[in-house]
C-alpha positions as CSV (number, residue, x, y, z in Angstrom):
1,M,-35.5,-35.8,-73.5
2,A,-32.7,-37.7,-72.5
3,K,-29.4,-37.2,-74.3
4,E,-26.6,-39.7,-74.6
5,N,-24.2,-38.1,-72.5
6,T,-26.6,-37.7,-69.3
7,I,-27.4,-41.1,-69.3
8,T,-26.0,-43.5,-66.4
9,P,-24.7,-47.1,-66.8
10,E,-27.6,-48.1,-65.0
11,Q,-30.1,-46.4,-67.7
12,K,-27.9,-47.8,-70.2
13,A,-28.3,-51.4,-69.4
14,A,-32.1,-50.7,-68.8
15,A,-32.3,-49.4,-72.3
16,V,-30.8,-52.4,-73.3
17,V,-33.2,-54.7,-71.5
18,I,-36.1,-52.7,-73.1
19,S,-34.5,-53.0,-76.5
20,L,-34.3,-56.8,-76.0
21,G,-37.9,-57.7,-75.4
22,A,-40.0,-59.3,-72.7
23,E,-38.6,-62.8,-73.7
24,K,-35.0,-62.2,-74.1
25,A,-34.7,-59.8,-71.5
26,A,-36.3,-62.7,-69.2
27,Q,-33.2,-64.6,-70.3
28,V,-30.8,-62.2,-69.4
29,Y,-32.2,-61.7,-65.7
30,K,-31.5,-65.4,-65.0
31,Y,-27.4,-64.5,-65.2
32,L,-28.1,-61.5,-62.7
33,T,-28.0,-61.3,-59.0
34,E,-31.2,-60.4,-57.2
35,D,-29.7,-56.9,-56.5
36,E,-28.7,-56.2,-60.1
37,I,-32.6,-57.2,-61.1
38,Q,-33.5,-55.3,-58.7
39,R,-31.6,-51.8,-59.8
40,I,-32.4,-52.7,-63.8
41,T,-35.9,-53.3,-62.6
42,I,-36.5,-50.1,-61.1
43,E,-34.5,-47.9,-64.1
44,V,-36.4,-49.7,-66.9
45,A,-39.7,-48.5,-65.0
46,K,-38.2,-45.3,-64.5
47,L,-36.4,-44.9,-68.0
48,G,-39.1,-43.6,-70.0
49,F,-38.5,-42.0,-73.7
50,L,-35.5,-42.5,-75.2
51,P,-34.9,-40.6,-78.7
52,S,-33.9,-43.5,-81.5
53,E,-30.4,-42.4,-82.2
54,V,-29.7,-42.3,-78.2
55,T,-31.1,-45.8,-78.0
56,E,-29.0,-46.9,-81.1
57,S,-25.7,-45.3,-79.6
58,I,-26.2,-47.3,-76.6
59,L,-27.1,-50.7,-78.5
60,D,-23.7,-50.0,-80.8
61,E,-21.8,-49.4,-77.4
62,F,-23.1,-52.8,-76.2
63,Y,-22.0,-54.5,-78.7
64,K,-18.9,-53.0,-79.2
65,N,-18.5,-54.1,-74.8
66,C,-19.3,-57.7,-75.9
67,M,-17.4,-58.4,-78.6
68,L,-14.3,-56.9,-76.9
69,H,-14.5,-59.1,-74.0
70,K,-15.3,-62.4,-76.6
71,V,-11.7,-61.7,-78.4
72,V,-9.8,-60.4,-75.1
73,T,-11.1,-64.1,-73.6
74,E,-10.5,-66.0,-77.0
75,G,-7.1,-64.6,-77.8
76,G,-5.9,-62.2,-74.9
77,M,-5.1,-58.2,-75.5
78,E,-2.7,-58.6,-79.0
79,Y,-5.2,-60.6,-80.9
80,A,-8.1,-58.4,-79.4
81,R,-6.4,-55.2,-80.5
82,S,-5.8,-56.7,-84.2
83,V,-9.9,-57.7,-84.5
84,L,-11.0,-54.4,-83.1
85,E,-8.9,-52.5,-85.3
86,K,-10.3,-54.1,-88.4
87,A,-13.5,-54.0,-87.2
88,F,-13.8,-50.6,-85.6
89,G,-10.7,-48.5,-86.7
90,E,-7.7,-48.0,-84.3
91,E,-8.6,-45.3,-82.2
92,V,-12.2,-47.2,-81.4
93,A,-9.9,-50.1,-80.5
94,H,-7.6,-48.4,-78.4
95,N,-10.5,-46.6,-76.3
96,L,-12.2,-50.2,-75.9
97,L,-8.8,-52.0,-74.5
98,G,-8.0,-49.2,-72.4
99,K,-11.1,-49.8,-70.8
100,V,-10.0,-53.5,-70.3
101,E,-6.9,-52.6,-69.4
102,K,-8.0,-49.9,-66.5
103,T,-10.2,-53.5,-65.1
104,L,-7.0,-55.6,-65.3
105,K,-5.1,-52.9,-63.2
106,S,-7.6,-53.0,-60.5
107,R,-7.5,-56.6,-60.0
108,V,-3.5,-56.9,-59.5
109,F,-2.8,-56.1,-55.9
110,S,-6.5,-55.2,-55.3
111,F,-5.2,-56.4,-51.5
112,L,-3.6,-53.2,-51.2
113,S,-7.0,-51.4,-50.3
114,K,-7.0,-53.4,-47.1
115,Y,-4.0,-51.5,-45.4
116,D,-3.4,-48.3,-44.9
117,D,-0.4,-45.9,-46.3
118,L,1.4,-46.6,-43.2
119,S,1.7,-50.6,-43.4
120,I,2.2,-50.4,-47.1
121,F,5.1,-48.0,-46.7
122,S,6.9,-50.0,-44.0
123,I,7.2,-52.7,-46.4
124,L,7.9,-50.9,-49.5
125,S,10.5,-48.8,-48.1
126,N,12.6,-51.9,-47.7
127,E,12.2,-53.2,-51.5
128,R,14.4,-52.2,-54.6
129,P,13.5,-49.0,-56.6
130,Q,11.8,-51.1,-59.1
131,T,9.3,-53.4,-57.2
132,I,8.6,-50.2,-55.5
133,A,7.7,-48.8,-58.5
134,L,5.9,-52.0,-59.8
135,V,3.3,-51.5,-56.5
136,L,2.8,-48.1,-57.0
137,S,1.8,-48.0,-60.5
138,Y,-1.3,-50.3,-59.5
139,M,-2.3,-47.5,-56.5
140,D,-4.4,-44.4,-57.0
141,S,-1.9,-41.8,-57.5
142,D,-2.7,-39.8,-54.3
143,R,-1.8,-42.8,-52.2
144,A,1.5,-43.5,-54.3
145,A,2.6,-40.0,-54.1
146,S,2.3,-40.0,-50.3
147,I,4.3,-43.4,-50.0
148,I,7.1,-41.3,-52.5
149,S,6.9,-38.7,-49.8
150,G,8.2,-40.6,-47.3
151,L,11.1,-42.3,-48.7
152,P,14.7,-40.9,-48.4
153,E,15.6,-38.5,-51.1
154,Q,17.7,-40.6,-53.6
155,R,15.3,-43.2,-53.4
156,K,12.6,-41.0,-54.3
157,I,14.3,-39.9,-57.3
158,N,14.9,-43.6,-58.2
159,V,11.5,-44.9,-57.9
160,V,9.9,-41.8,-60.0
161,E,12.3,-43.0,-62.7
162,A,11.7,-46.4,-62.3
163,I,8.0,-45.6,-62.8
164,A,8.5,-43.0,-65.3
165,R,10.7,-45.7,-67.6
166,M,8.1,-48.4,-66.4
167,D,6.6,-49.9,-69.8
168,S,5.0,-53.6,-68.9
169,A,5.7,-56.4,-66.6
170,A,5.8,-60.0,-67.2
171,P,2.8,-61.6,-65.7
172,E,4.7,-64.3,-63.8
173,A,6.8,-61.6,-62.4
174,M,4.2,-59.5,-61.8
175,K,2.6,-62.5,-59.6
176,I,5.9,-63.1,-57.7
177,V,6.1,-59.5,-56.5
178,E,2.1,-59.9,-55.6
179,Q,2.3,-62.5,-53.5
180,E,5.5,-61.6,-52.0
181,I,3.9,-58.2,-50.6
182,E,0.8,-59.2,-49.8
183,K,2.5,-62.0,-47.6
184,K,4.5,-59.5,-46.2
185,L,1.8,-56.9,-45.1
186,S,0.0,-59.5,-43.7
187,S,2.5,-60.4,-41.4
188,V,2.4,-57.0,-40.5
189,M,-1.1,-56.9,-39.9
190,T,-1.1,-59.7,-37.5
191,T,2.4,-58.6,-35.5
192,D,1.2,-57.8,-31.9
193,Y,1.9,-54.0,-31.5
194,T,1.9,-51.9,-27.9
195,K,-0.7,-49.0,-28.1
196,I,0.7,-45.8,-27.6
197,G,-1.3,-42.4,-27.7
198,G,-4.4,-42.1,-28.9
199,I,-7.6,-40.1,-28.0
200,D,-8.3,-42.2,-24.8
201,Y,-4.6,-40.9,-23.4
202,I,-4.1,-37.8,-24.6
203,A,-7.6,-36.9,-22.8
204,E,-6.7,-38.5,-19.7
205,V,-3.5,-36.2,-19.9
206,M,-5.8,-33.1,-20.6
207,N,-7.8,-34.0,-17.2
208,Y,-4.8,-33.4,-15.6
209,V,-3.7,-30.0,-17.5
210,D,-4.0,-26.6,-16.1
211,R,-7.0,-25.1,-17.5
212,G,-5.2,-21.9,-18.9
213,D,-3.4,-24.4,-20.9
214,E,-6.2,-26.6,-21.6
215,K,-8.2,-23.5,-23.3
216,Y,-4.8,-22.5,-25.0
217,I,-4.2,-25.6,-26.6
218,F,-7.7,-26.3,-27.7
219,D,-8.2,-23.2,-28.5
220,E,-4.9,-23.5,-30.8
221,L,-5.8,-27.3,-32.1
222,S,-9.2,-25.8,-32.8
223,K,-8.1,-23.5,-35.9
224,K,-6.3,-26.9,-37.3
225,D,-8.9,-29.5,-36.5
226,I,-12.0,-28.3,-34.6
227,E,-13.4,-32.4,-34.5
228,L,-10.4,-33.7,-33.0
229,V,-10.8,-31.4,-30.3
230,E,-14.4,-32.4,-30.0
231,E,-13.6,-36.2,-29.7
232,I,-10.7,-35.4,-26.9
233,R,-13.9,-33.3,-25.0
234,K,-15.9,-35.9,-25.2
235,K,-13.3,-38.8,-23.7
236,M,-12.4,-36.0,-21.2
237,F,-16.0,-35.9,-19.2
238,V,-18.4,-38.6,-19.6
239,F,-22.0,-38.9,-18.0
240,E,-20.9,-40.8,-15.1
241,D,-18.6,-38.2,-14.0
242,I,-21.6,-36.4,-12.5
243,V,-21.0,-38.4,-9.4
244,G,-18.0,-36.3,-8.5
245,M,-19.3,-32.9,-9.1
246,D,-20.4,-30.8,-6.3
247,N,-24.3,-30.8,-5.2
248,L,-24.7,-26.8,-6.0
249,S,-23.4,-27.7,-9.8
250,I,-25.4,-30.7,-10.3
251,Q,-28.4,-28.8,-9.4
252,R,-27.9,-25.9,-11.9
253,V,-27.1,-29.0,-14.6
254,I,-30.4,-30.3,-13.6
255,R,-32.3,-26.6,-14.3
256,E,-30.1,-26.3,-17.2
257,V,-31.0,-29.9,-19.4
258,D,-34.3,-30.9,-21.0
259,Q,-36.3,-33.0,-18.9
260,K,-37.0,-35.9,-21.4
261,D,-33.1,-35.6,-21.9
262,L,-32.7,-36.5,-18.2
263,V,-35.1,-38.7,-18.4
264,Y,-33.9,-40.7,-21.1
265,A,-30.2,-40.4,-19.9
266,L,-31.1,-41.8,-16.3
267,K,-32.8,-44.8,-18.1
268,G,-29.2,-46.2,-19.0
269,A,-27.8,-44.6,-15.7
270,Q,-25.8,-46.5,-13.1
271,G,-27.3,-47.0,-10.0
272,E,-24.9,-44.7,-7.8
273,V,-25.3,-41.6,-10.6
274,A,-29.2,-41.9,-10.2
275,N,-29.0,-41.7,-6.9
276,V,-26.7,-38.5,-6.8
277,I,-29.4,-36.9,-9.6
278,F,-32.4,-37.8,-7.8
279,A,-30.8,-36.6,-4.3
280,N,-30.2,-33.0,-6.2
281,M,-34.0,-32.8,-7.3
282,S,-36.8,-31.7,-5.4
283,A,-39.4,-34.4,-3.8
284,R,-42.0,-33.2,-6.5
285,M,-39.3,-33.6,-9.4
286,T,-38.2,-36.6,-7.9
287,E,-41.7,-38.1,-8.4
288,T,-42.2,-36.6,-11.9
289,I,-39.3,-38.4,-13.2
290,K,-39.5,-41.4,-11.7
291,S,-43.2,-41.5,-13.0
292,E,-41.7,-41.1,-16.7
293,L,-39.3,-43.6,-16.1
294,E,-41.6,-46.2,-15.6
295,I,-43.9,-45.5,-18.6
296,T,-40.5,-44.9,-20.9
297,T,-40.0,-48.4,-22.4
298,N,-38.3,-50.0,-25.1
299,V,-35.5,-47.2,-25.6
300,R,-32.8,-47.6,-27.9
301,V,-29.5,-47.4,-26.3
302,R,-28.0,-44.6,-28.8
303,D,-31.2,-42.6,-27.7
304,V,-29.7,-42.9,-24.1
305,E,-26.3,-42.2,-25.2
306,D,-27.3,-38.9,-27.1
307,A,-29.6,-38.0,-24.3
308,Q,-26.5,-38.7,-21.9
309,Q,-24.3,-36.5,-24.3
310,R,-26.6,-33.5,-24.5
311,V,-26.2,-33.7,-20.4
312,V,-22.6,-33.7,-20.8
313,A,-22.8,-30.6,-23.5
314,A,-24.3,-29.1,-20.6
315,I,-22.1,-29.4,-18.1
316,R,-19.3,-27.9,-20.8
317,K,-21.4,-25.4,-21.4
318,L,-21.9,-24.4,-17.9
319,E,-18.5,-24.7,-16.9
320,D,-17.1,-22.7,-19.8
321,A,-19.6,-19.7,-18.8
322,G,-18.0,-20.2,-15.1
323,Q,-21.4,-21.1,-13.6
324,I,-20.4,-24.4,-12.5
325,V,-16.9,-26.0,-11.3
326,V,-16.1,-29.5,-12.6
327,S,-13.4,-31.0,-10.7
328,K,-10.6,-32.6,-12.6
329,G,-7.6,-34.7,-11.3
330,G,-7.2,-32.8,-8.1
331,K,-6.2,-29.9,-10.0
332,D,-9.2,-28.0,-9.2
333,D,-9.7,-28.4,-5.8
334,I,-12.3,-26.3,-4.4
335,I,-11.3,-23.4,-1.5
336,A,-15.2,-22.9,0.7
Protein backbone atom coordinates (compact mmCIF):
# COMPACT_ATOMS: atom_id res chain seq x y z
CA MET A 1 0.00 0.00 0.00
CA ALA A 2 1.59 3.27 -1.11
CA LYS A 3 2.00 6.21 1.25
CA GLU A 4 1.80 9.80 0.05
CA ASN A 5 5.40 10.67 0.94
CA THR A 6 6.74 7.76 -1.12
CA ILE A 7 4.89 8.66 -4.33
CA THR A 8 6.92 10.17 -7.17
CA PRO A 9 5.75 13.15 -9.27
CA GLU A 10 5.20 10.75 -12.20
CA GLN A 11 2.98 8.54 -10.04
CA LYS A 12 1.03 11.59 -8.91
CA ALA A 13 0.46 12.54 -12.56
CA ALA A 14 -0.74 8.99 -13.22
CA ALA A 15 -3.13 9.18 -10.27
CA VAL A 16 -4.63 12.41 -11.65
CA VAL A 17 -5.04 10.86 -15.11
CA ILE A 18 -6.80 7.83 -13.63
CA SER A 19 -9.10 10.04 -11.55
CA LEU A 20 -10.14 12.02 -14.63
CA GLY A 21 -11.53 8.97 -16.34
CA ALA A 22 -10.72 7.67 -19.83
CA GLU A 23 -12.58 10.34 -21.83
CA LYS A 24 -11.13 13.38 -20.01
CA ALA A 25 -7.71 11.77 -19.79
CA ALA A 26 -7.70 11.43 -23.58
CA GLN A 27 -8.27 15.19 -23.82
CA VAL A 28 -5.29 15.85 -21.53
CA TYR A 29 -3.10 13.58 -23.67
CA LYS A 30 -3.58 15.96 -26.61
CA TYR A 31 -1.43 18.54 -24.84
CA LEU A 32 1.43 16.19 -23.95
CA THR A 33 4.53 15.25 -25.89
CA GLU A 34 5.09 11.67 -27.04
CA ASP A 35 7.69 11.18 -24.31
CA GLU A 36 5.34 12.51 -21.62
CA ILE A 37 2.51 10.29 -22.85
CA GLN A 38 4.76 7.25 -22.77
CA ARG A 39 6.05 7.98 -19.26
CA ILE A 40 2.60 8.66 -17.80
CA THR A 41 1.07 5.63 -19.50
CA ILE A 42 3.76 3.40 -18.02
CA GLU A 43 3.09 4.84 -14.55
CA VAL A 44 -0.67 4.38 -15.01
CA ALA A 45 -0.11 0.73 -15.87
CA LYS A 46 2.21 0.22 -12.87
CA LEU A 47 0.35 2.28 -10.27
CA GLY A 48 -2.00 -0.36 -8.87
CA PHE A 49 -4.02 0.46 -5.73
CA LEU A 50 -3.90 3.79 -3.90
CA PRO A 51 -5.70 4.47 -0.59
CA SER A 52 -8.55 6.95 -0.97
CA GLU A 53 -6.93 9.46 1.41
CA VAL A 54 -3.72 9.45 -0.67
CA THR A 55 -5.67 9.97 -3.90
CA GLU A 56 -7.60 12.85 -2.32
CA SER A 57 -4.35 14.46 -1.17
CA ILE A 58 -2.86 14.19 -4.67
CA LEU A 59 -5.96 15.69 -6.28
CA ASP A 60 -5.97 18.50 -3.70
CA GLU A 61 -2.33 19.27 -4.55
CA PHE A 62 -3.17 19.19 -8.27
CA TYR A 63 -6.07 21.60 -7.78
CA LYS A 64 -3.95 24.03 -5.80
CA ASN A 65 -1.23 23.99 -8.45
CA CYS A 66 -3.79 24.62 -11.19
CA MET A 67 -5.21 27.54 -9.27
CA LEU A 68 -1.72 28.83 -8.51
CA HIS A 69 -0.70 29.02 -12.16
CA LYS A 70 -4.07 30.53 -13.11
CA VAL A 71 -3.89 33.44 -10.65
CA VAL A 72 -0.21 34.11 -11.32
CA THR A 73 -0.92 34.32 -15.06
CA GLU A 74 -3.94 36.54 -14.53
CA GLY A 75 -2.53 39.12 -12.15
CA GLY A 76 1.08 38.52 -11.19
CA MET A 77 2.67 37.43 -7.93
CA GLU A 78 1.04 39.92 -5.56
CA TYR A 79 -2.44 39.24 -6.94
CA ALA A 80 -1.74 35.51 -6.65
CA ARG A 81 -0.61 35.93 -3.05
CA SER A 82 -3.82 37.76 -2.15
CA VAL A 83 -6.11 35.19 -3.81
CA LEU A 84 -4.25 32.15 -2.47
CA GLU A 85 -4.11 33.48 1.09
CA LYS A 86 -7.87 33.97 1.06
CA ALA A 87 -8.46 30.54 -0.46
CA PHE A 88 -5.97 28.39 1.46
CA GLY A 89 -4.44 30.47 4.22
CA GLU A 90 -1.12 32.28 4.54
CA GLU A 91 1.12 29.21 5.05
CA VAL A 92 -0.21 27.24 2.06
CA ALA A 93 -0.07 30.35 -0.14
CA HIS A 94 3.55 30.96 0.90
CA ASN A 95 4.54 27.37 0.01
CA LEU A 96 2.75 27.47 -3.35
CA LEU A 97 4.28 30.79 -4.34
CA GLY A 98 7.69 29.50 -3.29
CA LYS A 99 7.43 26.88 -6.05
CA VAL A 100 6.67 29.54 -8.66
CA GLU A 101 9.50 31.80 -7.51
CA LYS A 102 11.92 28.89 -7.70
CA THR A 103 10.77 28.12 -11.26
CA LEU A 104 11.04 31.78 -12.32
CA LYS A 105 14.47 32.03 -10.71
CA SER A 106 15.77 29.05 -12.67
CA ARG A 107 14.78 30.73 -15.94
CA VAL A 108 16.68 33.95 -15.25
CA PHE A 109 20.36 33.70 -16.22
CA SER A 110 19.65 30.13 -17.41
CA PHE A 111 22.41 30.56 -20.05
CA LEU A 112 24.99 30.38 -17.22
CA SER A 113 24.68 26.59 -17.22
CA LYS A 114 26.44 26.54 -20.62
CA TYR A 115 29.61 28.09 -19.24
CA ASP A 116 32.22 26.84 -16.82
CA ASP A 117 33.03 28.70 -13.60
CA LEU A 118 36.34 30.03 -14.96
CA SER A 119 34.63 31.73 -17.91
CA ILE A 120 31.97 33.25 -15.66
CA PHE A 121 34.62 34.41 -13.19
CA SER A 122 36.68 36.07 -15.94
CA ILE A 123 33.66 38.25 -16.79
CA LEU A 124 32.24 38.88 -13.34
CA SER A 125 35.57 39.73 -11.70
CA ASN A 126 35.53 43.10 -13.50
CA GLU A 127 31.92 43.92 -12.63
CA ARG A 128 30.58 45.99 -9.73
CA PRO A 129 29.93 44.00 -6.51
CA GLN A 130 26.18 44.60 -6.89
CA THR A 131 26.23 43.12 -10.41
CA ILE A 132 28.26 40.11 -9.26
CA ALA A 133 25.86 39.63 -6.35
CA LEU A 134 22.84 39.71 -8.66
CA VAL A 135 24.27 37.10 -11.03
CA LEU A 136 25.49 34.80 -8.24
CA SER A 137 22.05 34.93 -6.63
CA TYR A 138 20.72 33.02 -9.63
CA MET A 139 23.43 30.35 -9.58
CA ASP A 140 23.71 27.15 -7.56
CA SER A 141 25.28 27.86 -4.19
CA ASP A 142 28.35 25.68 -4.81
CA ARG A 143 29.15 27.47 -8.08
CA ALA A 144 28.58 30.87 -6.48
CA ALA A 145 30.97 29.91 -3.67
CA SER A 146 33.61 28.86 -6.20
CA ILE A 147 33.47 32.24 -7.92
CA ILE A 148 33.46 34.22 -4.67
CA SER A 149 36.54 32.33 -3.46
CA GLY A 150 38.51 33.58 -6.48
CA LEU A 151 37.82 37.26 -5.84
CA PRO A 152 40.27 39.58 -4.05
CA GLU A 153 39.66 39.74 -0.29
CA GLN A 154 37.87 43.11 -0.19
CA ARG A 155 35.66 42.28 -3.18
CA LYS A 156 34.68 39.01 -1.50
CA ILE A 157 33.38 40.99 1.45
CA ASN A 158 31.59 43.50 -0.77
CA VAL A 159 29.90 40.78 -2.84
CA VAL A 160 28.83 38.74 0.17
CA GLU A 161 27.42 41.87 1.78
CA ALA A 162 25.59 42.80 -1.44
CA ILE A 163 24.03 39.34 -1.67
CA ALA A 164 23.03 39.43 1.99
CA ARG A 165 21.38 42.82 1.60
CA MET A 166 19.69 41.93 -1.68
CA ASP A 167 15.92 41.71 -1.47
CA SER A 168 14.52 42.09 -4.98
CA ALA A 169 15.52 43.51 -8.34
CA ALA A 170 13.43 45.39 -10.87
CA PRO A 171 12.65 43.09 -13.85
CA GLU A 172 13.81 45.77 -16.31
CA ALA A 173 17.18 46.20 -14.61
CA MET A 174 17.62 42.44 -14.26
CA LYS A 175 16.95 41.96 -17.97
CA ILE A 176 19.59 44.54 -18.88
CA VAL A 177 22.19 42.86 -16.67
CA GLU A 178 21.24 39.44 -18.01
CA GLN A 179 21.65 40.52 -21.64
CA GLU A 180 24.96 42.28 -20.95
CA ILE A 181 26.50 39.31 -19.11
CA GLU A 182 25.34 36.85 -21.78
CA LYS A 183 26.84 39.06 -24.49
CA LYS A 184 30.19 39.24 -22.68
CA LEU A 185 30.27 35.50 -22.02
CA SER A 186 29.45 34.78 -25.65
CA SER A 187 32.38 36.92 -26.80
CA VAL A 188 34.71 35.09 -24.40
CA MET A 189 33.71 31.69 -25.72
CA THR A 190 34.22 32.72 -29.35
CA THR A 191 37.71 34.14 -28.74
CA ASP A 192 40.50 31.97 -30.12
CA TYR A 193 42.79 30.75 -27.39
CA THR A 194 46.16 29.06 -27.82
CA LYS A 195 45.99 25.63 -26.25
CA ILE A 196 48.64 25.15 -23.60
CA GLY A 197 49.38 22.14 -21.43
CA GLY A 198 46.78 19.41 -21.18
CA ILE A 199 46.92 15.61 -21.12
CA ASP A 200 48.53 15.20 -24.55
CA TYR A 201 51.31 17.63 -23.73
CA ILE A 202 52.19 16.19 -20.32
CA ALA A 203 52.09 12.66 -21.75
CA GLU A 204 54.67 13.75 -24.32
CA VAL A 205 56.80 15.29 -21.56
CA MET A 206 56.55 12.13 -19.45
CA ASN A 207 57.80 10.07 -22.40
CA TYR A 208 61.15 11.86 -21.95
CA VAL A 209 61.26 11.76 -18.16
CA ASP A 210 63.72 9.41 -16.45
CA ARG A 211 61.99 6.19 -15.36
CA GLY A 212 62.80 6.76 -11.72
CA ASP A 213 61.29 10.25 -11.84
CA GLU A 214 58.31 8.94 -13.81
CA LYS A 215 57.57 6.33 -11.16
CA TYR A 216 57.90 8.85 -8.34
CA ILE A 217 55.67 11.41 -10.08
CA PHE A 218 52.95 8.91 -10.90
CA ASP A 219 53.08 7.29 -7.45
CA GLU A 220 52.60 10.66 -5.77
CA LEU A 221 50.00 11.87 -8.25
CA SER A 222 48.06 8.61 -7.84
CA LYS A 223 47.48 9.49 -4.19
CA LYS A 224 45.57 12.57 -5.33
CA ASP A 225 43.99 11.54 -8.65
CA ILE A 226 44.44 7.98 -9.92
CA GLU A 227 42.13 8.62 -12.88
CA LEU A 228 44.32 11.47 -14.10
CA VAL A 229 47.38 9.23 -13.91
CA GLU A 230 45.66 6.56 -15.97
CA GLU A 231 44.58 9.15 -18.51
CA ILE A 232 48.17 10.34 -18.92
CA ARG A 233 49.50 6.78 -19.11
CA LYS A 234 47.05 5.95 -21.91
CA LYS A 235 48.52 8.78 -23.95
CA MET A 236 52.10 7.76 -23.28
CA PHE A 237 52.01 4.51 -25.22
CA VAL A 238 49.53 3.61 -27.92
CA PHE A 239 49.04 0.33 -29.78
CA GLU A 240 50.87 1.63 -32.88
CA ASP A 241 54.00 2.19 -30.74
CA ILE A 242 54.58 -1.57 -30.81
CA VAL A 243 56.61 -1.04 -33.99
CA GLY A 244 59.32 0.61 -31.87
CA MET A 245 59.67 -2.37 -29.51
CA ASP A 246 62.42 -4.98 -29.82
CA ASN A 247 61.51 -8.43 -31.17
CA LEU A 248 61.96 -10.30 -27.89
CA SER A 249 59.61 -7.88 -26.12
CA ILE A 250 56.98 -8.19 -28.87
CA GLN A 251 57.19 -12.00 -28.65
CA ARG A 252 56.71 -11.82 -24.88
CA VAL A 253 53.65 -9.61 -25.33
CA ILE A 254 52.16 -12.01 -27.91
CA ARG A 255 52.46 -14.85 -25.41
CA GLU A 256 50.84 -12.74 -22.69
CA VAL A 257 47.70 -11.48 -24.45
CA ASP A 258 44.51 -13.36 -25.22
CA GLN A 259 44.39 -14.61 -28.82
CA LYS A 260 40.95 -13.11 -29.37
CA ASP A 261 42.23 -9.70 -28.26
CA LEU A 262 45.11 -10.06 -30.67
CA VAL A 263 42.74 -10.81 -33.55
CA TYR A 264 40.50 -7.85 -32.75
CA ALA A 265 43.50 -5.54 -32.20
CA LEU A 266 44.98 -6.52 -35.57
CA LYS A 267 41.61 -5.97 -37.25
CA GLY A 268 42.14 -2.23 -36.94
CA ALA A 269 45.94 -2.19 -37.10
CA GLN A 270 47.98 -0.34 -39.70
CA GLY A 271 49.97 -2.45 -42.13
CA GLU A 272 53.34 -1.78 -40.49
CA VAL A 273 52.04 -2.75 -37.05
CA ALA A 274 50.49 -5.96 -38.35
CA ASN A 275 53.67 -6.87 -40.22
CA VAL A 276 55.81 -6.40 -37.11
CA ILE A 277 53.50 -8.55 -35.01
CA PHE A 278 53.25 -11.33 -37.60
CA ALA A 279 57.04 -11.29 -37.99
CA ASN A 280 57.33 -12.24 -34.33
CA MET A 281 54.89 -15.16 -34.47
CA SER A 282 55.51 -18.75 -35.40
CA ALA A 283 54.34 -19.81 -38.87
CA ARG A 284 51.56 -21.87 -37.33
CA MET A 285 50.28 -19.03 -35.14
CA THR A 286 50.45 -16.59 -38.05
CA GLU A 287 48.28 -18.92 -40.12
CA THR A 288 45.78 -19.31 -37.27
CA ILE A 289 45.50 -15.58 -36.60
CA LYS A 290 45.12 -14.73 -40.31
CA SER A 291 42.37 -17.35 -40.64
CA GLU A 292 40.62 -15.82 -37.63
CA LEU A 293 40.92 -12.37 -39.18
CA GLU A 294 39.22 -13.57 -42.37
CA ILE A 295 36.18 -14.97 -40.57
CA THR A 296 35.94 -12.11 -38.05
CA THR A 297 33.69 -9.58 -39.76
CA ASN A 298 31.42 -6.66 -38.82
CA VAL A 299 33.58 -5.75 -35.83
CA ARG A 300 32.71 -2.54 -34.00
CA VAL A 301 35.41 0.13 -33.82
CA ARG A 302 34.90 0.29 -30.08
CA ASP A 303 35.65 -3.45 -29.74
CA VAL A 304 38.85 -3.02 -31.75
CA GLU A 305 39.95 -0.07 -29.60
CA ASP A 306 39.16 -1.98 -26.39
CA ALA A 307 41.21 -4.96 -27.58
CA GLN A 308 44.14 -2.71 -28.50
CA GLN A 309 43.91 -1.05 -25.09
CA ARG A 310 44.09 -4.46 -23.39
CA VAL A 311 47.22 -5.25 -25.39
CA VAL A 312 48.72 -1.92 -24.30
CA ALA A 313 47.76 -2.72 -20.69
CA ALA A 314 49.60 -6.05 -20.98
CA ILE A 315 52.67 -4.21 -22.31
CA ARG A 316 52.62 -1.81 -19.35
CA LYS A 317 52.22 -4.71 -16.92
CA LEU A 318 55.18 -6.58 -18.40
CA GLU A 319 57.24 -3.39 -18.43
CA ASP A 320 56.45 -2.64 -14.77
CA ALA A 321 57.49 -6.21 -13.91
CA GLY A 322 60.78 -5.67 -15.73
CA GLN A 323 60.06 -8.46 -18.23
CA ILE A 324 60.21 -6.26 -21.32
CA VAL A 325 61.73 -2.91 -22.22
CA VAL A 326 59.79 -0.19 -23.99
CA SER A 327 62.05 2.40 -25.58
CA LYS A 328 61.00 5.96 -24.73
CA GLY A 329 62.31 8.95 -26.63
CA GLY A 330 65.94 7.89 -26.63
CA LYS A 331 66.15 7.77 -22.84
CA ASP A 332 66.22 3.97 -22.72
CA ASP A 333 68.79 2.96 -25.32
CA ILE A 334 69.62 -0.71 -25.02
CA ILE A 335 73.16 -2.00 -24.57
CA ALA A 336 73.51 -5.48 -26.07
